[in-house]
A tleap script that builds the chain and sets N, CA, C and O, in Angstrom:
source leaprc.protein.ff14SB
mol = sequence {
  NMET VAL GLU GLY LYS LYS SER GLU HIE THR
  GLU ASN LEU GLY SER HIE GLY GLY ARG ALA
  SER SER TRP LEU ALA VAL THR VAL MET ILE
  VAL GLY THR ILE VAL SER GLY PHE GLY LEU
  THR ALA ALA ASN TRP MET LEU ILE TRP VAL
  GLY ILE GLY VAL PHE ILE VAL GLY ALA ILE
  LEU ALA LEU VAL PHE ASP ILE VAL THR ASP
  VAL VAL ILE ASP ALA PRO ARG VAL GLY MET
  ARG ALA GLU ASP HIE CARG
}
set mol.1.N position { -54.638 45.657 13.357 }
set mol.1.CA position { -54.660 46.234 12.026 }
set mol.1.C position { -55.010 45.118 11.044 }
set mol.1.O position { -54.489 44.008 11.145 }
set mol.2.N position { -55.869 45.410 10.120 }
set mol.2.CA position { -56.291 44.445 9.113 }
set mol.2.C position { -55.183 44.297 8.084 }
set mol.2.O position { -54.582 45.283 7.656 }
set mol.3.N position { -54.916 43.049 7.688 }
set mol.3.CA position { -53.846 42.802 6.730 }
set mol.3.C position { -54.163 43.505 5.405 }
set mol.3.O position { -55.289 43.442 4.911 }
set mol.4.N position { -53.163 44.167 4.845 }
set mol.4.CA position { -53.345 44.867 3.574 }
set mol.4.C position { -53.739 46.315 3.726 }
set mol.4.O position { -53.693 47.067 2.752 }
set mol.5.N position { -54.126 46.731 4.919 }
set mol.5.CA position { -54.491 48.124 5.154 }
set mol.5.C position { -53.465 48.763 6.070 }
set mol.5.O position { -52.968 48.137 7.006 }
set mol.6.N position { -53.156 50.016 5.787 }
set mol.6.CA position { -52.222 50.747 6.627 }
set mol.6.C position { -53.008 51.581 7.625 }
set mol.6.O position { -54.053 52.144 7.301 }
set mol.7.N position { -52.496 51.648 8.820 }
set mol.7.CA position { -53.145 52.505 9.801 }
set mol.7.C position { -52.744 53.948 9.532 }
set mol.7.O position { -51.785 54.223 8.811 }
set mol.8.N position { -53.493 54.852 10.122 }
set mol.8.CA position { -53.194 56.276 9.941 }
set mol.8.C position { -51.809 56.614 10.477 }
set mol.8.O position { -51.137 57.508 9.962 }
set mol.9.N position { -51.384 55.889 11.522 }
set mol.9.CA position { -50.087 56.164 12.137 }
set mol.9.C position { -48.922 55.765 11.227 }
set mol.9.O position { -47.914 56.471 11.186 }
set mol.10.N position { -49.038 54.661 10.505 }
set mol.10.CA position { -47.927 54.178 9.690 }
set mol.10.C position { -47.996 54.636 8.243 }
set mol.10.O position { -47.059 54.386 7.484 }
set mol.11.N position { -49.052 55.286 7.842 }
set mol.11.CA position { -49.213 55.667 6.442 }
set mol.11.C position { -48.167 56.659 5.972 }
set mol.11.O position { -47.696 56.552 4.840 }
set mol.12.N position { -47.791 57.617 6.798 }
set mol.12.CA position { -46.882 58.676 6.373 }
set mol.12.C position { -45.443 58.445 6.800 }
set mol.12.O position { -44.601 59.320 6.600 }
set mol.13.N position { -45.138 57.301 7.378 }
set mol.13.CA position { -43.766 57.039 7.796 }
set mol.13.C position { -42.966 56.570 6.598 }
set mol.13.O position { -43.285 55.537 6.010 }
set mol.14.N position { -41.936 57.308 6.226 }
set mol.14.CA position { -41.118 56.948 5.079 }
set mol.14.C position { -39.917 56.137 5.505 }
set mol.14.O position { -39.639 55.991 6.696 }
set mol.15.N position { -39.208 55.613 4.526 }
set mol.15.CA position { -38.002 54.859 4.801 }
set mol.15.C position { -36.810 55.801 4.745 }
set mol.15.O position { -36.656 56.559 3.786 }
set mol.16.N position { -35.985 55.756 5.747 }
set mol.16.CA position { -34.807 56.607 5.794 }
set mol.16.C position { -33.543 55.803 5.500 }
set mol.16.O position { -32.434 56.258 5.780 }
set mol.17.N position { -33.711 54.629 4.944 }
set mol.17.CA position { -32.583 53.740 4.717 }
set mol.17.C position { -31.664 54.179 3.588 }
set mol.17.O position { -30.457 53.948 3.663 }
set mol.18.N position { -32.186 54.791 2.566 }
set mol.18.CA position { -31.369 55.210 1.426 }
set mol.18.C position { -31.131 54.073 0.447 }
set mol.18.O position { -31.429 52.911 0.725 }
set mol.19.N position { -30.590 54.436 -0.697 }
set mol.19.CA position { -30.299 53.455 -1.741 }
set mol.19.C position { -28.918 52.859 -1.521 }
set mol.19.O position { -28.086 53.424 -0.811 }
set mol.20.N position { -28.690 51.704 -2.144 }
set mol.20.CA position { -27.393 51.034 -2.028 }
set mol.20.C position { -26.278 51.889 -2.631 }
set mol.20.O position { -25.161 51.906 -2.115 }
set mol.21.N position { -26.575 52.592 -3.713 }
set mol.21.CA position { -25.562 53.438 -4.339 }
set mol.21.C position { -25.141 54.586 -3.412 }
set mol.21.O position { -23.977 54.986 -3.402 }
set mol.22.N position { -26.077 55.100 -2.650 }
set mol.22.CA position { -25.740 56.158 -1.696 }
set mol.22.C position { -24.867 55.623 -0.575 }
set mol.22.O position { -23.925 56.285 -0.139 }
set mol.23.N position { -25.184 54.423 -0.112 }
set mol.23.CA position { -24.368 53.809 0.932 }
set mol.23.C position { -22.964 53.525 0.418 }
set mol.23.O position { -21.993 53.645 1.165 }
set mol.24.N position { -22.850 53.151 -0.854 }
set mol.24.CA position { -21.528 52.914 -1.437 }
set mol.24.C position { -20.696 54.192 -1.413 }
set mol.24.O position { -19.533 54.169 -1.011 }
set mol.25.N position { -21.283 55.302 -1.840 }
set mol.25.CA position { -20.559 56.574 -1.856 }
set mol.25.C position { -20.124 56.979 -0.449 }
set mol.25.O position { -18.992 57.420 -0.251 }
set mol.26.N position { -21.005 56.833 0.509 }
set mol.26.CA position { -20.676 57.201 1.892 }
set mol.26.C position { -19.598 56.281 2.449 }
set mol.26.O position { -18.702 56.733 3.163 }
set mol.27.N position { -19.680 54.991 2.128 }
set mol.27.CA position { -18.670 54.037 2.599 }
set mol.27.C position { -17.297 54.369 2.030 }
set mol.27.O position { -16.298 54.289 2.745 }
set mol.28.N position { -17.234 54.740 0.755 }
set mol.28.CA position { -15.958 55.125 0.143 }
set mol.28.C position { -15.386 56.350 0.855 }
set mol.28.O position { -14.184 56.413 1.113 }
set mol.29.N position { -16.245 57.324 1.173 }
set mol.29.CA position { -15.767 58.520 1.880 }
set mol.29.C position { -15.282 58.176 3.289 }
set mol.29.O position { -14.292 58.740 3.755 }
set mol.30.N position { -15.961 57.265 3.964 }
set mol.30.CA position { -15.526 56.862 5.307 }
set mol.30.C position { -14.178 56.146 5.242 }
set mol.30.O position { -13.308 56.383 6.080 }
set mol.31.N position { -14.003 55.273 4.252 }
set mol.31.CA position { -12.722 54.580 4.087 }
set mol.31.C position { -11.606 55.598 3.837 }
set mol.31.O position { -10.520 55.473 4.404 }
set mol.32.N position { -11.861 56.595 3.001 }
set mol.32.CA position { -10.875 57.641 2.752 }
set mol.32.C position { -10.511 58.396 4.016 }
set mol.32.O position { -9.346 58.724 4.239 }
set mol.33.N position { -11.513 58.671 4.845 }
set mol.33.CA position { -11.259 59.370 6.107 }
set mol.33.C position { -10.418 58.515 7.050 }
set mol.33.O position { -9.513 59.023 7.712 }
set mol.34.N position { -10.714 57.224 7.110 }
set mol.34.CA position { -9.952 56.319 7.983 }
set mol.34.C position { -8.506 56.207 7.506 }
set mol.34.O position { -7.581 56.248 8.316 }
set mol.35.N position { -8.310 56.068 6.198 }
set mol.35.CA position { -6.945 55.970 5.654 }
set mol.35.C position { -6.166 57.252 5.947 }
set mol.35.O position { -5.007 57.196 6.356 }
set mol.36.N position { -6.798 58.397 5.739 }
set mol.36.CA position { -6.122 59.676 6.034 }
set mol.36.C position { -5.807 59.814 7.515 }
set mol.36.O position { -4.730 60.278 7.888 }
set mol.37.N position { -6.751 59.410 8.355 }
set mol.37.CA position { -6.520 59.481 9.806 }
set mol.37.C position { -5.382 58.590 10.241 }
set mol.37.O position { -4.574 58.969 11.089 }
set mol.38.N position { -5.315 57.401 9.658 }
set mol.38.CA position { -4.193 56.512 9.984 }
set mol.38.C position { -2.883 57.121 9.488 }
set mol.38.O position { -1.860 57.029 10.166 }
set mol.39.N position { -2.911 57.743 8.306 }
set mol.39.CA position { -1.711 58.412 7.792 }
set mol.39.C position { -1.264 59.555 8.682 }
set mol.39.O position { -0.067 59.790 8.847 }
set mol.40.N position { -2.233 60.272 9.261 }
set mol.40.CA position { -1.884 61.360 10.178 }
set mol.40.C position { -1.209 60.826 11.432 }
set mol.40.O position { -0.212 61.384 11.889 }
set mol.41.N position { -1.751 59.747 11.989 }
set mol.41.CA position { -1.157 59.220 13.219 }
set mol.41.C position { 0.182 58.545 12.956 }
set mol.41.O position { 1.036 58.496 13.842 }
set mol.42.N position { 0.375 58.019 11.737 }
set mol.42.CA position { 1.640 57.366 11.395 }
set mol.42.C position { 2.634 58.351 10.774 }
set mol.42.O position { 3.753 57.969 10.429 }
set mol.43.N position { 2.235 59.604 10.632 }
set mol.43.CA position { 3.061 60.637 10.006 }
set mol.43.C position { 3.543 60.195 8.625 }
set mol.43.O position { 4.712 60.358 8.274 }
set mol.44.N position { 2.611 59.631 7.850 }
set mol.44.CA position { 2.924 59.144 6.512 }
set mol.44.C position { 2.124 59.980 5.505 }
set mol.44.O position { 0.920 59.790 5.334 }
set mol.45.N position { 2.828 60.916 4.841 }
set mol.45.CA position { 2.158 61.821 3.917 }
set mol.45.C position { 1.536 61.104 2.731 }
set mol.45.O position { 0.525 61.558 2.197 }
set mol.46.N position { 2.121 59.995 2.311 }
set mol.46.CA position { 1.546 59.245 1.186 }
set mol.46.C position { 0.156 58.723 1.538 }
set mol.46.O position { -0.772 58.828 0.736 }
set mol.47.N position { 0.010 58.153 2.751 }
set mol.47.CA position { -1.302 57.659 3.177 }
set mol.47.C position { -2.312 58.789 3.321 }
set mol.47.O position { -3.490 58.618 3.006 }
set mol.48.N position { -1.862 59.924 3.788 }
set mol.48.CA position { -2.759 61.068 3.926 }
set mol.48.C position { -3.324 61.450 2.560 }
set mol.48.O position { -4.532 61.640 2.424 }
set mol.49.N position { -2.472 61.564 1.556 }
set mol.49.CA position { -2.930 61.979 0.226 }
set mol.49.C position { -3.747 60.895 -0.463 }
set mol.49.O position { -4.677 61.199 -1.210 }
set mol.50.N position { -3.406 59.625 -0.218 }
set mol.50.CA position { -4.221 58.532 -0.775 }
set mol.50.C position { -5.620 58.582 -0.163 }
set mol.50.O position { -6.613 58.437 -0.876 }
set mol.51.N position { -5.703 58.786 1.141 }
set mol.51.CA position { -7.004 58.904 1.806 }
set mol.51.C position { -7.806 60.076 1.303 }
set mol.51.O position { -9.019 59.973 1.119 }
set mol.52.N position { -7.134 61.201 1.076 }
set mol.52.CA position { -7.823 62.372 0.524 }
set mol.52.C position { -8.341 62.059 -0.872 }
set mol.52.O position { -9.458 62.439 -1.222 }
set mol.53.N position { -7.534 61.367 -1.668 }
set mol.53.CA position { -7.967 60.988 -3.017 }
set mol.53.C position { -9.161 60.047 -2.988 }
set mol.53.O position { -10.089 60.204 -3.782 }
set mol.54.N position { -9.152 59.070 -2.082 }
set mol.54.CA position { -10.278 58.143 -1.953 }
set mol.54.C position { -11.527 58.892 -1.518 }
set mol.54.O position { -12.622 58.616 -2.009 }
set mol.55.N position { -11.369 59.839 -0.599 }
set mol.55.CA position { -12.508 60.645 -0.164 }
set mol.55.C position { -13.083 61.444 -1.321 }
set mol.55.O position { -14.302 61.527 -1.469 }
set mol.56.N position { -12.231 62.028 -2.138 }
set mol.56.CA position { -12.703 62.812 -3.279 }
set mol.56.C position { -13.451 61.927 -4.275 }
set mol.56.O position { -14.463 62.341 -4.839 }
set mol.57.N position { -12.950 60.708 -4.490 }
set mol.57.CA position { -13.668 59.763 -5.361 }
set mol.57.C position { -15.062 59.492 -4.787 }
set mol.57.O position { -16.042 59.463 -5.532 }
set mol.58.N position { -15.155 59.296 -3.484 }
set mol.58.CA position { -16.454 59.086 -2.840 }
set mol.58.C position { -17.366 60.288 -2.977 }
set mol.58.O position { -18.572 60.139 -3.178 }
set mol.59.N position { -16.793 61.485 -2.870 }
set mol.59.CA position { -17.602 62.699 -3.027 }
set mol.59.C position { -18.121 62.829 -4.458 }
set mol.59.O position { -19.260 63.246 -4.669 }
set mol.60.N position { -17.296 62.475 -5.434 }
set mol.60.CA position { -17.744 62.503 -6.826 }
set mol.60.C position { -18.850 61.476 -7.040 }
set mol.60.O position { -19.833 61.754 -7.726 }
set mol.61.N position { -18.691 60.277 -6.448 }
set mol.61.CA position { -19.752 59.276 -6.531 }
set mol.61.C position { -21.044 59.797 -5.907 }
set mol.61.O position { -22.131 59.564 -6.436 }
set mol.62.N position { -20.927 60.493 -4.794 }
set mol.62.CA position { -22.111 61.049 -4.133 }
set mol.62.C position { -22.822 62.050 -5.037 }
set mol.62.O position { -24.052 62.086 -5.082 }
set mol.63.N position { -22.049 62.862 -5.757 }
set mol.63.CA position { -22.664 63.806 -6.691 }
set mol.63.C position { -23.320 63.090 -7.864 }
set mol.63.O position { -24.417 63.455 -8.288 }
set mol.64.N position { -22.644 62.069 -8.387 }
set mol.64.CA position { -23.186 61.327 -9.529 }
set mol.64.C position { -24.455 60.580 -9.126 }
set mol.64.O position { -25.434 60.572 -9.872 }
set mol.65.N position { -24.442 59.950 -7.947 }
set mol.65.CA position { -25.592 59.174 -7.486 }
set mol.65.C position { -26.696 60.057 -6.915 }
set mol.65.O position { -27.794 59.572 -6.642 }
set mol.66.N position { -26.421 61.338 -6.732 }
set mol.66.CA position { -27.388 62.308 -6.199 }
set mol.66.C position { -27.983 61.815 -4.884 }
set mol.66.O position { -29.190 61.601 -4.766 }
set mol.67.N position { -27.101 61.642 -3.899 }
set mol.67.CA position { -27.532 61.049 -2.632 }
set mol.67.C position { -28.449 61.971 -1.835 }
set mol.67.O position { -29.115 61.514 -0.905 }
set mol.68.N position { -28.500 63.235 -2.170 }
set mol.68.CA position { -29.345 64.167 -1.431 }
set mol.68.C position { -30.823 63.834 -1.638 }
set mol.68.O position { -31.648 64.145 -0.779 }
set mol.69.N position { -31.165 63.210 -2.757 }
set mol.69.CA position { -32.570 62.884 -3.015 }
set mol.69.C position { -33.054 61.703 -2.188 }
set mol.69.O position { -34.237 61.367 -2.243 }
set mol.70.N position { -32.176 61.064 -1.424 }
set mol.70.CA position { -32.592 59.973 -0.551 }
set mol.70.C position { -33.324 60.465 0.684 }
set mol.70.O position { -33.909 59.657 1.405 }
set mol.71.N position { -33.310 61.744 0.947 }
set mol.71.CA position { -33.947 62.294 2.133 }
set mol.71.C position { -35.455 62.131 2.005 }
set mol.71.O position { -36.048 62.519 0.999 }
set mol.72.N position { -36.067 61.558 3.029 }
set mol.72.CA position { -37.508 61.375 3.056 }
set mol.72.C position { -38.068 62.318 4.101 }
set mol.72.O position { -37.668 62.279 5.264 }
set mol.73.N position { -38.978 63.150 3.689 }
set mol.73.CA position { -39.603 64.085 4.621 }
set mol.73.C position { -40.982 63.539 4.957 }
set mol.73.O position { -41.844 63.400 4.089 }
set mol.74.N position { -41.170 63.239 6.216 }
set mol.74.CA position { -42.450 62.705 6.667 }
set mol.74.C position { -43.485 63.813 6.726 }
set mol.74.O position { -43.162 64.990 6.891 }
set mol.75.N position { -44.727 63.407 6.587 }
set mol.75.CA position { -45.823 64.350 6.797 }
set mol.75.C position { -45.863 64.697 8.276 }
set mol.75.O position { -45.475 63.881 9.112 }
set mol.76.N position { -46.323 65.885 8.610 }
set mol.76.CA position { -46.385 66.267 10.025 }
set mol.76.C position { -47.265 65.299 10.806 }
set mol.76.O position { -48.311 64.865 10.322 }
set mol.77.N position { -46.843 64.975 11.985 }
set mol.77.CA position { -47.616 64.060 12.845 }
set mol.77.C position { -48.474 64.885 13.789 }
set mol.77.O position { -48.016 65.329 14.841 }
set mol.78.N position { -49.691 65.078 13.408 }
set mol.78.CA position { -50.604 65.910 14.175 }
set mol.78.C position { -51.217 65.080 15.290 }
set mol.78.O position { -51.625 63.938 15.077 }
set mol.79.N position { -51.275 65.652 16.454 }
set mol.79.CA position { -51.962 65.012 17.553 }
set mol.79.C position { -51.127 64.042 18.350 }
set mol.79.O position { -51.670 63.360 19.220 }
set mol.80.N position { -49.851 63.943 18.104 }
set mol.80.CA position { -49.017 63.035 18.880 }
set mol.80.C position { -48.573 63.723 20.164 }
set mol.80.O position { -48.254 64.912 20.168 }
set mol.81.N position { -48.557 62.971 21.235 }
set mol.81.CA position { -48.126 63.507 22.517 }
set mol.81.C position { -46.630 63.282 22.686 }
set mol.81.O position { -46.037 62.504 21.938 }
set mol.82.N position { -46.027 63.932 23.631 }
set mol.82.CA position { -44.604 63.789 23.903 }
set mol.82.C position { -44.268 62.363 24.307 }
set mol.82.O position { -43.169 61.888 24.019 }
set mol.83.N position { -45.184 61.672 24.966 }
set mol.83.CA position { -44.947 60.299 25.405 }
set mol.83.C position { -44.835 59.342 24.225 }
set mol.83.O position { -44.202 58.294 24.347 }
set mol.84.N position { -45.435 59.680 23.087 }
set mol.84.CA position { -45.409 58.820 21.913 }
set mol.84.C position { -44.037 58.795 21.261 }
set mol.84.O position { -43.764 57.903 20.458 }
set mol.85.N position { -43.178 59.731 21.573 }
set mol.85.CA position { -41.865 59.837 20.934 }
set mol.85.C position { -40.789 59.068 21.677 }
set mol.85.O position { -39.636 59.072 21.247 }
set mol.86.N position { -41.113 58.431 22.738 }
set mol.86.CA position { -40.100 57.718 23.527 }
set mol.86.C position { -40.000 56.298 23.120 }
set mol.86.O position { -39.198 55.551 23.679 }
savepdb mol mol.pdb
quit
């Protein structure tokens, strides 16, 4: 491939990495889930509710940051064989 030019194969491949703000919201929700799960196994209702609260904060962040717009839809890959997907 010539430097500076994109091949037809790589032209329509988007990035599925997402923004840092989206990762922050998801990380907060995961931390909330872990805290709640630990509270469930320790039978500690305070930890369960703290984890639920942290999860809700993460969900609000996800709404504010509009993480759904991070989805990248690739153009259809016409002419690719099944072997190309491995």
